[in-house]
N, C-alpha and C positions, 0 to 999 in steps of 0.2 A: 131683152138684151141677152147676148150669149154669155157663157160662163167666163170666157177670157176677159170680156169687157167689165164684168162685175168685179173680177179680181183686180183689174187695173184701177178701177175707181176706188176700191177698198185700199189699195196701196197708196193712193194720194194722201190718205190720212197719216201715213207713217213717215212721210218726208215733206219738208217744206218745199213749196213750188215757187217759181218766180212769178212776178207780176204778169209777164208776157204769157206764161203758161196758163195763168188764171184766166186771162182774157180769152185765150183760145178755147179753154174748157167751157166757159159760159156761152160762147158763140155756138157750141155744139149741142146746147140743151134741147133745142127744138128737134134735132135729129135723134138724140138718144132717148129723150123722154124721161125714162127712169134714171135715178142716180143724181137728181138735182140736189138733194140734201147732202150727198157726199161731196159734190162739187163746191157748194157754198161753205161747207165745213172746211174743205181744203183751203179755200180762199181767205178764211178768217183764222188761220193758224197763228201760232206764236211767231214773233219776229225772227229774222235770221240772226243767229248768234255767231259772231266772228271773233277769232283770237288775233291779237296783235302782239307779236314778240318785239317789245320796244327796247331801246337802249337804256342805259342806267337812268334811273329816275329819282335821284336823291332828294330833290325838292318837290316831288309828287306833281310836277307840271303835266306830265303825260297822263297821269291818272285823272287830273282835273279836266283836261281836254277831252279825254274819253267820255267822262261823265256828261260834259256839255254837249258833245255830239249825240250821245244816247238820248238826251232830253229833247233834242230837236229832230231826231230820226227814229220814231217809235218802231219802224219796220226793220231797223238794223241796230243791233246792239253789239258794241265793241267791248270785249273783255281783254284787259291788258295782261300780258304775260311778261314776267321779268326773271332774270337769273336769280335764283335763290341764294341768300347769303350762305357761305360755306360750301357752295356747290363746287365739285371737283372740276367743272368745265369752265372755260373762258367763254365770253359771249359768242365768238365765232363757232366754237364746237357745240355750244348749247343749241344754237340755231340749226346746225347740221344734224343734231340728234333728234330734233323735232320736225324737221321740214317734211318728212314723209310719214311721220308717225300717225297711227290711227287715233291716238289719244293726244289731245292738246296740240294738234297740228295747227301752226299759225297760218292765217289767211293773209295777213299783212306782216311784212318783215322789215324791221329797221336794219339797215345795212351800213356798215362802215365803208367809207369810200374805197378802201383798198380791197374789199371783198367783191367788187362789182364784176370783174372779168371772170373770176372763178365761178361765181353763182350763175352768171349768164351762160357761159360756155357749157356748163354741165346740165343746162336745161332746167334749172331750179326756179327761174324767174319767168313770169309771163310778160312779154313785151307790152309796153304801154302805148304803142303807136296808135292803135284804133281807139283807145280811151281818151288820150290827151289831145282833144280836138276842140277848136281849130288849131292848126299848127302855130298860128300867130300868137296864141295865148302863151306859148313857151317863151316868147321874147320878153315877157314881163319878169323873167327870173334871171339871176346873175349868170352870165355866160360861162364863167369858170366852173360853176356848180353843174351846169347842164353838160358841159364837155365831159365831165367825169362819168356821166351815166349814158352818154350817147356814143356808141361804137358798134362796129359790125353791122351798120345799117339800121339800128333800132335804138329806141329809148327804153332802157331796161328798168328804170326806177325814177321816182320823182325826188329831187333834192329838197329835203325838209329844211335843213340848216347846214351851212358850210362852217368852216373853221380855218384859221390861218395863224401861224406863229407870229407873235408880236413881242416887242421889247417893252417891258415895264421899267420905268426909271423914277427915282426919288427926286421930286422937284425941290425938296428942302435941302438937298445935298448938292445936286448938279444943276447948273443954270440952263444948259443946252444939252439935248440928247446927242449921244455919239452917233456918227454916221459910218464909222469903220470899227472893226474889231480892235485895232491898235488904240483908237481913242477910248474905247470902252475899257481896255486894260489899264491905260494910263489914269483915267478917272477913278477906276476901282482902287488902284494902288494908292492914289492920293487920299481917297476917303478912308481906307482902312488904316493907313499909316498915321493919319491925323486923329484916329479914334472916332470918326463919325459913323462908322458901321463896322460890324464884325467881319463881313464878307463883301467882296465886290460883286460877284455874279453867281446867281443860282440858276440851274437849268435841270434837265431831266437826263440823268446818266444811268439809270437802272436798265438792265438788259431786257427791254420790252420794246414795243412799237414807239414809245416815247423817245427812246434813244435813236431809233431809226429816223424820226422826224428831225431831231436836232442835228444829226450827222448830215442828212440830205441838205439842210439849210446852209451849214458851214461849207460843205463840199461845193455847192453851186456858187457860193459867194467868192470862191477862189477859182471858178471856171471849170471845176471838175464835174464828171458825170459817172453814174453807175453803169450806164449802157450808152452806146453810141447813139446820138440823137437821130441819125439817119438809118440806123439798123438796130432796132430795139432789142434784138437778141444777142448782140455782140457786146461782151463785157469789156468795160474800159476803166475799171476802178484802179488798176495799178498804173498810175500816172503821177508825175511830179505835183500836179495841182492837188490831187487827192492826198498825197503824202503831206503836203503843206497844211491842208485843212485838218487832217487828223492830228498832226503835231501841234497845231494851234489848240485843239481841245485838250491834248495831254498837258500842255503848258499851263492851261487854266487851273489844273488840279495839282500838278507836281512842280517842284523847283522853287527857287528863292523868290520868284515873281508870280507865284500862284495867286489867283484871285477867287477861286472857288473852293469850298470846303470839301474834304474827302467824302463827306456825307452825300454829295451829289451822286456818287456811285450807287446809292440806294434810293435816290429821289425819283418818284414819278411826278405827275403834275401837282398832286395834292401835297406831297412832301416839300417840294420847292416853294409852293404857295404858303405853307405854314411858316417856313423860315422868313419868307418875304413879309408876310403879315405881321410877324413879330418884330419887324423893323430892323432885322439883322443884315439885310443886303441892300446894296445900292441899285442893282439891276436884276431883272428876272426875265427869262424867256418863258412864255406860257401862251395859253389860248385866251381869246377875248372873254370867254365865259368866266374867267377868274377875276375880271373886273368887279363882278358882283360881290365876291368875298372880300376883295381888297378894299372896297369902298364902304363896307359895313362896319361902322364904328364900334359895334358891340363885339366884334371878333377880330378887328384889325387895328393895329397901332399906327398905321400909316394912312388911314382914310383921309381923302382929300389932300394928300401930300405926294401924289404920284401922277404920272401921265403915261400914255402909251404911244408908241411910234413903230415905224418899220424896223426890222432887224438890221444890224450893221452889215456893211459890205466887207469883203476881204480884199483881194487884189482886183476884183471885178465888181459886179453889181450885187444887190441883195435880192434873193428870191425865197420867200417864205414857203413853208410846206403847207399844202392844202389838206385840210381835214374835212370832217363833216359826216353827216348821216343822211341816208336816203330812205324812202319808203317804197318797197317793192311788193308785188303780188306773188304769192306762192303759186308756182305753176301747177301744183297738185291740189289747190283749193277748189272746192265746189261753189264758192261764193265770189267769183272774180269781179262781177259787176258791182256787187255791194262793197267789196274791198276798195274798188276805185272811188266809189262815192265817198268813203271815209278819207282816202288819200287826198282827193280834190278838196275836201273841206279843210284839211290840215294845211293846204297850200294857200288858202284864202286869207284875207287881211286880218280878220279877228284872231285866228290861231297864230299867225305869223307875228302879229303885234304882241300877243301875250308872251310868246317865247322870247322875243327881243327884250321885253321888260323884265320878266320873271327870271330868265336864265342868262340874260345878256348874250344870247346866241346870235351870231351873224346869220340871220335868216336869209332866205334866197329871194324873196319877193322884193323887187327893186324899190317899189313905192315906200317901203318901210324906212328907207334911208333918207327920205324927204319928209318924213312925218315929224311935225314940230313937237308933238307929245313925246315921241321917242327921244328927240334931241334934247328936250328939257330934262328928261329923266336920266339920260346917259349921254353926256356931251362927247364921250369918246367914240360913240357909235359911227359918227359921220366920217371918221378916219378909215374905217375898215374897207370900203370899196376901193380906194386907191391902193391899199396894200394887196388886196385880192387880185388886182389887175395883173400883177407880175408874179403871182403865186404859182407854184408848180405842183403837179400831181406826182405822187410816187408811181413807180412803174406799174402799168396795167398788165398784169400777167396772170395766167391761169394758175401757175405755181408760185404765186406771190408769197404764201406763207413760208415755203422752203427758202426762197430768196431772202426774205426779210430776216428769218432766223439766222442764216449764215452771216448776214451783214451785222446784225446785233451781236453775234458771238465774237467776231474778230475785232470789231470796233471796241467792244467792252474789254476784251483782253488787253488791247493797247492802252486804253485810258486807265485801266486798273493796275496793270503790271508792265509799264513801258520799258523797264530794264530787260524784261524777258521777251516781250513782244513789242519792239520798237515799231514806229509807224510804218516804215518801209517793209519790214518783215510781215506785219499783220496784213497789210494790203496785198502783198504778194501771195500770201496764203489764201486770202479772200478771193483774189482773182481766180486762182485754181479751183476753189470750191464752187464759185458761181459758174464757171465754165462747165464743170461737171454736172451741175444741176440743170443748166440750160441744154446740155447735150442729151441728158436723160429725158427731157420733156419733148424732144423732137418726135 
């Protein structure tokens, strides 16, 4: 054997090889003669070690699923990465900092639904078209969730679980759920004035993506749009419908008929859920995953005294905001095939059922919603598909972070200081800011 061949065989011991490469190597044994020991050594190396940058894992569900996958796939080992407590980065920036890193570069990435366009357009995701076959298999998953990851002619990620804004309401206080915002306000005032609850309605008013979701839902319920539905780059936020929607949110907090505490200006999902679980509110807007906390009698005073339904309508229909997390393959990963093996496993029934039970996540596999075990455990679950059918995606934009930050800023100014930034003024300023952002992105 020549020197170059010997160096090549020696190098096989330094890097893990794929199963296909292993087979090809063994087929050449007869021709090469020497080096059989090196080949066999290379084929019996340690398993592929992959990193998964997951979403938040407060209940350790993803840690558990990673461990179960590793037990059944000895040739692939998943190591979960999470944002460290006290980290100066948010989840989006943390992924960005690691995606091309030589150290702890994730092979599998959990992606918020609003990151999809940015990550795909910048070449950070490996398209899944050649992996997710046959195409008919995709029809087993919720269409709204698939729509969020399917654009520009490719499937860019696999929807692990979706999310959708829902209305929680106290069944011990109100007999029938409100179907309009006016009804919700009337029932809230009746309950608070009679002393049945401290507050009428809690939601997420903190200047984060949570506020963006709340605003989009109220905006669409009055027939308003952030962008022209027929021209997704044309800003249309400064319209009477949008002013009415924002004024509705202002009136929830300020004035003689306020139904929300001033504290909602600092509430994220957990903050509003704490007030709700303490029995202080009649209504709450939140995600279905909070059903888990609300129905736990050890930490909730209103367990088994609530129900969930679609969000109310304004002057038109109701359209909840679509959330959720997807699993994508890092385009810079050397283990793309193994990464897909893990993602496909997470899409299968066992993992999806576990997430539906443990986290009350609205998972994406359709069959879970017809699962009697799930229905017995969480009777609210069967309501989710109907709400999802009319849910809306937030704008799919490469510059979504800049757009969302501007919306959050001006909506927050209006609901925090309506005398200084009345709804009309705030939206006029927002219109100009968004037009500038969209012009710069051309």
